[in-house]
N, C-alpha and C positions, 0 to 999 in steps of 0.2 A: 504494500500500500504506500504510495507515494505522499509526502507531506505537502501540504499547501504552501504556495509561495508567498512571500511576504511583499505586497505590493509596493511599500516604501523601498526594498532592495531594488525593484525593477526600476524605479525612478532615480536611483543613485546615480550621479557621474563619477567616472573614475578615469584615471590616467592609465593606459595600458599599453604595453609594448606590442606591436604587430611585427612578427618575424623573430629571428634569433638575435641576440645581443651580439654585436661585433659584425653582423652582415651589413654591407653598406645599403642594402634596400630596405632595412629595418627602420622602423620609426615608432614614436610614441603617439597615441591618439587620445583625444577626449571623447567619451561615448558613455552612454548609460550602460550600467552593469549587465542588464538584459539583452544588449544589443549585439548582434553578431560582430565578430572580430573584424576589423577592416572597413565598417560602416560609419565610424566617427570622423572627427575633424583633427586635422594636424597643423603644426606651424610649418608652413611651406614658403620661405622667403624667395625661393626661385620663381613663384607664381607671380611676385610683384613686377610689374613692367617697367623697367628703367632703362629703356634703349639708349636714352641720351646720358645715361651715367649720372656723375655727380652733377653737371650742369643742369640736367632735368630735375634732379632732386632739390637743388636750391631754389629752382622756380616753383616749387609746390607751394600752396596756401600756407600749410603748416610751418614751413622753413622761413616763409616770409612774416608769419606771426611771431616767430621767436626772435627774429631780427638780429641784432649784433651780438647776442649772447656767444659764449664760447662753451660752457658746460651747461647741458641740460639734463634735467630729470623728467622721465615720463613717468609719472606717478601711478599710472592706470596700465600696465604694459600689455596685457592680453595676450595676443598672439604676434605681437612685435611689429606689426605694420608700420604704426607711426614711429616707432624707436628706430626700425631699420632705415626708413627716409630720412630721418635727421642724422643719423650716423653718415648715410651715403652723402649727404650734403655738407659733411665736414664737421658737424658738433660732435663733442665728447659725451656721449649719452649713457647714462645710468637709468635702466628700465627696472621698475619696481613693480612686482606682482604679489598679492597677498593670497590669493587662492592657492593652496599647495598642488591641486590638480592642474589647474591652468600653468602654473611656474614649471611643472614637470614637463608639460608638452612644448612650452615655449623654450625650455633649456634644450631639450632635445633638437628642437627646430633651429636654434642658433648653432648648436654643434654641428649639426649636418650642412648647414649654411657655411661654415666656416672651412669645411673641407672641399668647397667648391671655389677654384681659384678666383673666377669672376665675382663672385659674392664677397669673398674673403678680401679682396681688392677694393671693392666698394665699401664695405665696412670700416677697413683699414685700421682694425684693432680699437675701434673707438665706441664700442658698444658692450656693456656688461650688464648682466641681469642678476637681480637681487630679490630674494624671498623675504618680504618684510611687508609690515603695514606702514603705507607711505606717510599716513598721519605722524605717527610716532618718529619714522625715520627723519622726516623734515623737521619736527620739533627739536630733535637732538642736534641738529646742525645749524639751526637759526642763529644768525649773529656769530658764527664761527668761520675760520677759513674754509670749512668744508662745503659751506653754503653754495649751491649751484647759482649760475647765472639766471636760469630761467627754469621754470617748471611747466610742464604740459599735463593737462588733466582730460580725460575723456570718459567721463562716468557713463554708466548704463542709463542711457535716456530711454524714455517709453518709445515704443514704435510710432512712425508718423501717423498722424490722425488721418491722412489721406494718402495712400500708398499706390503708386502705379506700377509696382512690381513687388514680388515676393521678396522678403530680406534674404540675405546670403545665409547658406547653411551655418557658416562660422559664426555669424551674429546671432542666430537663434539659439545654437548650442551654448555660446558664452552667457547669454541672456539667462537661459535656464539654468545653467551650471553653476553661474555666480550669483544670479538674483539681482534685484535693483539695488542701487547704491544711495540708500538712505542718508547716508553721511557724507555725501557730496559737498554740502556746505561747510562742514568741518575740515574736510580736505582742502578745499579752496582757501580757506582762512589760515590753514596750517602754511600752504604754499605761499600765500601773499606775506606771511610773517617771515618766510626763509628766502625766496628768491631775490637775488641782488638786482636784476634788471628787469624782468618781466614775468609776468604769469599768463598762460594761454589756456582758456577753457574751450574745448571742442564741444558743440552742441548741434543737434538737429536744426535745421533752419526755421522750423516752426516751435522749437523748444523754448520755455519760458526762461528769462534770465535767473541766475542764482543770485546775483548782485550786479548793479550797475557797473558796466565796465567802462574803462577809459576810453576805449574805442573797440570796433569790431571789424573782421574782414570776413565777407561773404564769400562762401564756396557755392558749387552747384546744389548740394543738398544738405550741406553743414555751414556752420558759420564758427569763426574763432573770436571769441570774447577775450580781450587783452586788457590786463592791468599794469601799471608801472610796479617795478619792484621795489624792495624795501630801501635800496639806496639810490633810487630815483626820485 
């Protein structure tokens, strides 16, 4: 007689390796525990199209929002898309992720990217990944020589009220695995107390402001709210 499955276990998100450790084709994916192996999402930095290399990365709205900073903290690293673009644009990036499952997937993706000569050249040793709560990490460094020039925050904002297309599978998985970010305002406050030059908050183009920014940069589907840093 088989035992009944726990519905909560079916819904639990895990970081699981697909393939044998050491196999160059192996990767770590984020998936529900009940899902079949290989059906989850992974951190695949090779999928980010940067045919124009560093010059293209420097022209991205997020790089323009960061401005003349040298050191940047991505306080909500996720699957490293923004952190990778910033590193390719020439910034020294510390990417912080507090979910242990998402951090494990991102760490595997970064390790695989650094084995790719093209991606390793783009990153140039300028991207490191940290598992921490960014609020505490920033508070510890506020007013010290370790404070970054800029902090970028991309909280889990609600799905757009009017969507023209289904959201990407990666975003759906992250939103369900990590949940909403009810402490986004606390993270923004910690960032503004720590960053020397500026703070950048990435929001959906129809999302409400968390606080009144000094200015905003509009993208196609997102906007970047910007504040001057503690030293400006």
